[in-house]
N, C-alpha and C positions, 0 to 999 in steps of 0.2 A: 402645551396647547393654548394656554391663556395669552401668551405673548402674541401668537398668531391671531387670536380672537381680538385682542387689543388693536392690532393693525388693521384687521378686517373691519372692525367697527369704525375706525377713523376713515377708512377708505369709503365705506358706504356713506358716512356723514359728509365727507368731502363731495361725493356725487350729489347729495341733496343740496349742499351749500352752493355748488356750481350750477344748480338747477338742471342737472342731467336727469334727476328723478324727482318725483313729487314727495311732499311730506308723507302722504299716505303710503307710497311705495317704501319709503324709508321705514316707517312704523311697521308695515307688514313684514319687513325683514327683521328689524331690530327687536321687536317685542319677543318673538319666540327665541331669537338668538340670546337675548338677555336672560330669559328664564332658563336657558340651557347651561348657563355658566355656573359652575359649582361655587358655593360660598367659601370654599377653601382656595379659590383662585387668588392670584397675587393682588395686593392692595391697589396697584395702579389700574388694573382692569376693573376691579370692583368699584373703584372711585369714578372711573370714566362712565361706567354703566349707570351708577347712581346719579351723577350729574346730568346725564342725558335724560334719564327718567324724570328727574325733578323738573327740568326745563320743559319737557313735553307735558307734564301734569299741569304746570303753571300756565302753559299756553292753552291747554284744553279747558282750564277754568276761566279763561278770558282775561288773564293778567296782561297778555301781550298780543300784538298783531303778529302775523307771520314774519314780516321783515324784522321785527324786534326779536323774535325767536331765533332767526338766523344769526343776528348779531350776538346773542347770548351763546349760541352753539359754536360759533366760529373759533374761539380760542381752544375749544376741545379738540378740534380737528387740526389746528395749526401748531399747537404747543405740545411738544413731546420731549420729556426729559428721560435721558438714559444715563444710568450710572454703571460703571464697571465694578464688578464684585470679583475679587480674586478668590479662586478656589485653590487651596493649597493641596497639591498632589505631589507626592514624593518625586523629586527630580523632574518636575514638569511645570510648564508655564501656562496652564489652562486658565481661561477666563470665561465667565458667563456674563450676559447682559440682562439687566433687569430694568423694566420701565415703571415709571410712576408719574402721577399727576401732582403738580404742586400748586 
């Protein structure tokens, strides 16, 4: 589930950055979605959520203008690292994919 949530967060963030939705609309979706992510989720998803929460808090405290916020959030929507992790299964070549922020 968290991999799908990771992609959904990036999708919504992309809509905000493309100005398809307002910051308010993004926050109205993001805040409850972020609270619903279990703390046992993968580190990539938790890191993404934490980075977005930090940027939003800093913006809310007047540290940046909205254009500056967009600049700070853009790498979170555009950079996505995927690593292949081999799962050893007897006589099988199954692979799973794991995402993480760097």
